[in-house]
C-alpha positions in Angstrom: -2.7 3.5 -13.0 -0.7 4.8 -16.1 1.8 7.6 -15.7 4.9 8.0 -17.9 4.5 6.9 -21.5 6.6 6.9 -24.7 4.2 6.6 -27.6 5.1 6.1 -31.3 2.4 7.5 -33.6 2.1 5.7 -36.9 1.1 7.3 -40.2 0.5 10.8 -38.8 -0.1 13.9 -40.9 2.9 16.0 -39.8 1.9 19.2 -41.6 -1.4 19.1 -39.6 0.7 19.2 -36.4 2.9 22.0 -37.7 -0.2 24.1 -38.5 -1.7 23.9 -35.0 -1.4 27.5 -33.6 -0.8 26.3 -30.0 2.2 24.0 -30.9 5.3 26.1 -31.5 8.0 23.6 -32.6 11.6 24.4 -32.1 14.7 23.0 -34.0 17.2 21.3 -31.7 20.8 22.5 -32.0 23.7 20.2 -31.5 25.7 21.6 -28.5 29.0 20.3 -29.7 28.9 21.4 -33.4 26.4 24.3 -33.1 24.5 22.9 -36.1 20.8 22.3 -36.1 19.6 18.7 -35.9 17.0 17.1 -38.0 14.3 16.8 -35.3 11.8 19.4 -34.0 10.3 19.4 -30.5 7.6 21.2 -28.6 6.5 21.0 -24.9 2.8 20.6 -24.4 1.3 20.3 -20.9 4.6 18.9 -19.4 4.9 16.4 -22.2 7.1 16.5 -25.3 6.2 15.9 -28.9 9.2 15.1 -31.2 9.1 14.9 -35.0 12.1 13.4 -36.8 13.1 14.1 -40.4 12.1 10.6 -41.5 8.5 11.3 -40.3 8.7 9.5 -36.9 6.5 11.1 -34.3 7.0 10.5 -30.6 5.0 11.6 -27.6 6.8 11.3 -24.2 5.9 12.3 -20.7 3.4 11.7 -17.8 -0.2 11.6 -19.0 -1.1 12.0 -15.3 0.6 15.4 -15.2 -0.8 16.0 -18.7 -4.4 15.5 -17.4 -3.9 17.6 -14.3 -2.4 20.4 -16.4 -5.4 20.4 -18.8 -7.8 20.4 -15.8 -5.8 23.2 -14.0 -5.0 20.9 -11.0 -1.8 22.0 -9.2 0.3 20.5 -6.5 -0.4 21.5 -2.9 3.1 23.1 -2.7 2.8 25.0 -6.0 4.8 28.2 -6.0 4.7 30.7 -8.8 8.2 31.8 -8.0 9.7 28.3 -8.5 10.1 26.1 -11.5 6.9 24.0 -11.8 7.2 20.5 -13.3 3.6 19.3 -13.0 1.7 17.2 -10.5 0.8 13.6 -10.4 0.2 13.0 -6.6 -3.6 12.5 -6.8 -5.5 9.4 -8.1 -5.7 8.9 -11.9 -8.7 6.8 -12.9 -9.5 4.9 -16.1 -12.0 7.6 -17.0 -9.2 10.1 -16.8 -7.0 7.9 -19.0 -9.7 7.5 -21.6 -10.2 11.3 -21.6 -6.5 11.7 -22.4 -6.7 9.1 -25.1 -9.6 11.1 -26.7 -7.6 14.3 -26.4 -4.5 12.7 -28.1 -6.7 11.3 -30.9 -8.0 14.8 -31.6 -4.6 16.4 -31.3 -2.9 14.0 -33.7 -6.0 13.4 -35.8 -5.5 9.6 -35.5 -7.1 6.5 -34.0 -6.1 4.8 -30.7 -4.7 1.9 -32.7 -2.1 4.3 -34.2 -0.6 5.0 -30.8 2.0 2.3 -30.0 3.5 2.1 -26.5 7.3 1.8 -26.5 7.7 2.6 -22.7 5.0 2.8 -20.1 4.7 3.2 -16.3 2.1 1.5 -14.2 1.8 2.8 -10.6 -0.5 3.5 -7.7 -0.5 6.2 -5.1 -1.1 4.4 -1.8 -2.1 6.2 1.3 -0.6 4.2 4.3 -1.4 5.0 7.9 2.4 5.3 8.6 5.1 7.7 7.3 6.2 6.4 3.9 9.9 6.9 4.9 9.4 4.1 7.4 8.9 1.6 4.6 11.4 3.2 2.1 14.3 3.1 4.5 13.8 -0.7 5.0 14.0 -1.5 1.2 16.8 -4.1 0.7 16.9 -5.5 -2.8 14.9 -6.9 -5.7 16.1 -10.0 -7.6 19.6 -9.6 -6.4 20.0 -5.9 -7.1 20.3 -3.2 -4.4 17.9 -0.2 -4.3 19.4 3.1 -5.4 18.4 6.1 -3.3 18.0 9.7 -4.4 16.4 13.0 -3.3 17.4 12.7 0.4 16.4 9.0 0.4 12.8 9.9 -0.5 13.1 8.0 -3.8 14.4 4.4 -4.3 14.6 2.3 -7.4 16.1 -0.8 -8.9 17.0 -0.9 -12.6 16.6 -4.1 -14.6 17.1 -4.5 -18.3 13.4 -4.8 -19.1 11.9 -2.8 -16.3 12.5 -0.5 -13.3 10.9 -0.8 -9.9 10.4 2.6 -8.3 9.1 3.4 -4.8 9.0 7.0 -3.5 7.5 9.4 -1.1 4.9 11.5 -2.9 3.6 13.3 0.1 7.0 15.0 0.8 7.5 15.6 -3.0 4.3 17.6 -3.3 3.5 18.7 0.2 0.5 16.4 0.4 -0.9 16.3 4.0 -2.0 12.7 3.6 0.7 10.1 3.7 1.3 9.1 0.0 3.6 6.3 -1.1 4.0 5.7 -4.8 4.6 2.1 -6.0 5.6 2.1 -9.7 6.7 -0.3 -12.4 8.4 1.3 -15.5 8.4 -1.1 -18.5 11.3 -0.5 -20.9 10.8 -3.5 -23.3 7.6 -4.4 -25.2 8.3 -8.1 -24.6 7.7 -7.5 -20.8 4.6 -5.4 -21.6 2.9 -8.3 -23.5 2.0 -9.9 -20.1 -0.7 -7.2 -19.8 -2.1 -7.5 -23.3 -1.4 -3.9 -24.0 0.4 -2.9 -27.2 -1.5 0.2 -28.4 -3.7 2.8 -26.6 -6.7 1.0 -28.1 -6.0 -2.0 -25.9 -6.1 -0.1 -22.6 -9.3 -1.5 -21.0 -10.5 -2.4 -17.5 -9.3 -6.0 -18.2 -5.8 -5.1 -19.3 -5.4 -2.5 -16.6 -6.3 -5.2 -14.0 -3.6 -7.4 -15.6 -1.2 -4.5 -15.2 -2.2 -4.3 -11.5 -1.5 -8.0 -11.1 1.9 -7.5 -12.7 2.7 -4.6 -10.4 1.7 -6.6 -7.3 3.8 -9.6 -8.5 6.9 -7.4 -8.9 6.2 -5.6 -5.6 5.8 -8.9 -3.8 9.3 -9.8 -5.0 10.8 -6.8 -3.2 12.8 -7.8 -0.1 12.6 -5.3 2.8 13.3 -5.0 6.5 10.4 -3.9 8.6 11.4 -1.3 11.2 8.2 -1.9 13.2 9.6 -5.3 14.5 9.3 -5.5 18.3 12.6 -7.0 19.6 11.7 -7.0 23.3 10.9 -10.7 23.5 13.6 -11.9 21.1 16.7 -13.8 22.1 20.2 -12.3 21.7 20.9 -14.5 18.7 17.6 -13.4 17.0 18.5 -9.7 17.6 21.9 -10.3 16.0 20.2 -11.9 13.0 17.9 -8.9 12.6 20.8 -6.5 12.8 22.4 -8.3 9.8 19.1 -8.5 8.0 18.5 -4.8 8.2 21.8 -4.2 6.3 21.2 -4.3 2.5 24.9 -5.0 1.8 24.8 -8.1 4.0 22.4 -9.8 1.6 24.4 -9.0 -1.5 28.0 -9.2 -0.4 28.1 -11.4 2.7 25.5 -14.0 1.7 26.0 -16.3 -1.3 23.0 -16.3 -3.7 22.2 -19.9 -2.9 22.0 -19.1 0.8 19.7 -16.1 0.6 16.4 -18.0 0.3 16.8 -19.6 3.8 17.5 -16.2 5.4 14.7 -14.5 3.5 12.3 -17.1 5.0 13.7 -16.3 8.5 13.3 -12.5 7.9 9.7 -13.0 6.6 8.9 -15.0 9.7 10.2 -12.2 12.0 8.1 -9.7 10.0 4.9 -11.7 10.1 5.2 -12.6 13.8 6.8 -9.5 15.4 6.0 -6.5 13.2 3.1 -4.5 11.7 3.9 -6.1 8.3 3.9 -2.8 6.3 4.3 -4.5 2.9 1.1 -6.5 3.3 -0.8 -3.3 4.2 0.6 -1.6 1.0 -0.4 -4.6 -1.2 -3.9 -4.5 0.2 -4.1 -0.8 -0.3 -3.0 -1.2 -4.0 -5.8 -3.7 -4.5 -8.4 -1.3 -2.9 -7.2 1.7 -4.9 -7.4 -0.3 -8.1 -11.0 -1.3 -7.4 -11.8 2.4 -7.9 -9.2 3.7 -10.4 -9.5 0.8 -12.8 -13.3 0.8 -12.8 -15.1 2.6 -15.7 -18.1 4.7 -14.7 -20.7 5.7 -17.3 -21.2 9.2 -15.8 -18.0 11.4 -15.7 -19.3 13.1 -12.6 -19.1 9.7 -10.8 -15.3 9.5 -11.2 -13.8 9.1 -7.8 -10.5 10.8 -7.2 -10.4 10.8 -3.4 -10.1 7.2 -2.2 -11.6 8.1 1.2 -14.9 8.3 -0.8 -14.9 4.5 -1.3 -17.2 3.7 1.6 -19.5 6.7 0.9 -20.2 6.0 -2.8 -23.6 4.2 -2.8 -25.0 5.7 -6.0 -23.3 3.3 -8.4 -25.3 0.4 -9.8 -22.6 -2.1 -9.0 -21.7 -1.8 -5.4 -18.0 -1.8 -4.5 -16.8 -4.8 -2.5 -16.5 -4.0 1.1 -13.5 -4.7 3.3 -13.8 -8.1 5.0 -14.3 -8.1 8.8 -13.3 -10.4 11.5 -16.0 -13.0 12.2 -15.3 -12.8 16.0 -14.8 -9.1 16.6 -16.2 -7.2 13.6 -12.9 -5.4 13.1 -11.8 -5.0 9.5 -9.1 -7.4 8.2 -7.3 -4.9 6.0 -4.0 -5.6 7.7 -4.3 -9.4 7.5 -3.9 -11.7 4.5 -6.7 -11.8 1.9 -8.0 -15.2 3.2 -8.0 -14.3 6.9 -11.2 -14.9 8.8 -10.3 -13.3 12.2 -7.8 -10.7 13.4 -4.3 -11.8 14.4 -1.1 -10.4 15.8 -0.6 -7.7 13.1 -4.0 -6.1 13.6 -3.6 -6.3 17.4 -0.3 -4.5 17.3 -1.8 -1.8 15.2 -4.8 -1.4 17.6 -2.5 -1.3 20.6 -0.4 1.5 19.0 -3.1 3.6 17.2 -6.6 2.6 18.6 -6.0 2.0 22.2 -9.7 2.2 23.3 -10.6 -0.7 20.9 -7.7 -2.6 22.2 -8.9 -2.1 25.8 -12.3 -3.5 24.8 -10.8 -6.6 23.3 -8.7 -7.2 26.4 -11.7 -6.7 28.7 -13.7 -9.2 26.8 -11.2 -11.9 26.0 -8.8 -11.8 28.9 -11.0 -10.6 31.8 -10.7 -13.8 33.9 -7.2 -14.8 32.8 -4.2 -14.2 35.0 -0.7 -13.3 34.1 1.5 -16.3 33.3 -1.6 -18.6 33.4 -0.2 -20.4 30.4 3.4 -21.2 29.4 2.8 -21.0 25.7 2.0 -17.2 25.3 4.7 -15.0 26.8 3.2 -11.6 26.0 -0.2 -9.9 26.0 -0.5 -9.7 22.2 0.0 -13.4 21.4 -2.2 -14.3 24.4 -5.0 -12.2 23.1 -4.5 -13.4 19.5 -4.9 -17.0 20.7 -8.1 -16.2 22.7 -9.6 -14.7 19.5 -8.6 -17.7 17.5 -10.2 -20.0 20.1 -13.5 -18.0 19.8 -13.4 -18.5 16.1 -13.0 -22.3 16.3 -15.3 -22.8 19.3 -18.4 -20.5 19.1 -20.7 -22.7 21.3 -21.5 -22.3 25.0 -19.3 -24.3 27.4 -21.6 -26.2 29.7 -21.2 -28.6 32.6 -24.2 -30.4 34.0 -24.8 -31.5 37.6 -24.3 -29.9 41.0 -20.6 -29.1 40.1 -21.7 -26.9 37.1 -19.8 -23.6 37.0 -20.3 -20.2 35.4 -18.2 -19.8 32.3 -17.6 -16.9 30.0 -19.1 -18.7 27.0 -17.8 -18.3 23.4 -19.6 -15.5 21.6 -19.3 -13.2 18.6 -18.3 -9.6 19.3 -19.1 -6.8 16.8 -18.5 -3.2 17.7 -20.7 -1.9 14.9 -23.8 -4.1 15.4 -25.9 -5.4 18.3 -25.1 -9.1 18.7 -26.5 -11.9 20.8 -25.0 -12.0 24.4 -24.3 -15.2 26.4 -26.2 -16.0 29.6 -23.7 -14.6 32.0 -22.7 -11.5 30.0 -22.4 -8.3 32.0 -22.9 -5.1 30.2 -20.3 -3.2 32.1 -17.6 -5.5 30.7 -17.6 -3.8 27.3 -17.4 -0.1 28.3 -16.6 0.0 32.0 -14.2 -2.8 32.8 -12.5 -2.6 36.1 -9.7 -0.2 37.0 -7.7 -3.1 38.1 -7.6 -4.7 34.7 -7.2 -1.4 32.8 -4.1 -0.6 34.8 -2.9 -4.1 34.1 -3.2 -3.5 30.4 -1.7 0.0 30.5 1.3 -1.2 32.3 1.9 -4.1 29.9 1.6 -1.8 26.9 3.7 1.1 28.1 6.6 -1.0 29.5 6.3 -3.7 26.7 7.1 -6.4 29.2 6.1 -10.0 29.4 2.8 -10.9 31.1 4.8 -12.4 34.0 5.9 -8.9 35.1 2.4 -7.6 35.4 1.7 -9.6 38.5 4.5 -7.8 40.4 3.1 -4.4 39.2 -0.3 -5.3 40.4 1.0 -6.1 43.9 3.1 -2.9 44.1 0.7 -0.4 42.6 -2.9 -1.5 42.0 -3.7 -3.4 45.2 -2.7 -0.4 47.3 -5.5 1.7 45.6 
C-alpha cells in the first residue's frame, strides 16, 4: 500500500550512523563551483539517506523496493548486464511495512514516532483481466488537468499542488506475465495527508491504511476516462459522433467550457455503463479486494499473502476473508458490477460473451430458450434481452400457474447456480443446461460473431439452420 516515502528523522545520533560499517557516506560536490556541499549522502537498498550540516536527516525512496532488496526479490526481467533500479511489482502487505519500520528503527536507533512523513505514496498493483494499456490510453483528465504520458505511453500522471495521480503499466515495466496496473496517489503536502490520520510511522496501522485506501479510491473515482470497450454497433450516428469527441482529451479541456463539462461527463458515463465492460469499475473492485489482503495484519509472518490469487485458497486464518458476492439468480460472481448489485447485468454478460462463451451459452439456453427474435420491441440486441430476463427472474421467483382446462406449460422462474445443485421446476429438462439444441446454439453464435440485432437472426435461421 505504501511505496515512495520522504521521512524526516528527528533527534538522531548522527555519529552512530557515520560509524555503521555498511553505510559509506559521500560528500556531494557542487557541479557549478566544484566545491563540496555541506550534505552527505549514501544509497542503501535503492533508498537514499541524506545528512545535512545542521543535523537534519532524511530518508527517501521506495520502501517497497527496499523490502524486496533486503529479501533478495528481483524483477522477472532482471538482467545483470543492465542497470538495475529495484523492483516493486509484487504485492506489499502491512506485515512487510511493519518489518521495514522495525528495520529503520534499528538502523537509525530511534522510535517510529521520530519518523515524520513529508511525502508518501499510496498505491495498489491491480491485476485486471485486460491489457493495462486498454485503460491507460483512455485516460482523459482529473479535476480539469490533462494526463501527461511518458515511457511510450505506459505511464500517465496528473500533477496537482498537493498530490499527484499516477497510473501505469507495471507488467510491461518489469516483464510480469500477469497483467499488472498500478494505481497510485503521491501526497506532497502534509495537510492532504491528515485525511488518513498518518503523520509519523508510528501511526501506520490497519485503520489508517484503510483510510488511505478510501482516499485513493476517492481520487481514482474522480478520474475521467473513455472506455475503449464501448460497443458502437447499435448506436445512432449522433451518438457515435459524440463518442468520437469524448475520446479526445483536448475536446474536454479546450472545446468545452468548465461549466458545460458535467453534463457531457454524465452522458459519457451513461455510454460506459450501458455499452462497455466498464473497466474503471472493475479496477476499483480489484483495489478493494487487494486491500482486504495487503492491509490485514497476520500474527504469523508465514501467513503473509503476497500472491493475490491465493485469496480464495487461504482457509487457515481465524478470521475468514469476505467472499465475492454472487448473483442470486445465476450464481455467477458480481465482481464486475456495482458493490450493491444483486444479480448480473449488461457488464458481466458482455464479459462472459467475450471471455467465457460456454457460460454465456448456458445462460442463453436457460433464459431465452422459448423466446424468438424480435419478440419484444424494447430489447434490440441479445445482451439487453438476456439481462432483462435475468432481472425478471430476480423479481419473480415463483412458478407461473394457470388453472383450468386452458392451463399451459410454462418455463417457471427458478434460481440457477452453476456451482451448486439447485431445485428444478416441474417441467425442467436436464438437457437444457448442457445439451441445448443445435438450432439455438447456431442462433447465439451468429448473433455474437456478427454483433447484429436480434432481428437479423431470423433471416440467418431461414438461410442456414433450417436447411440442416
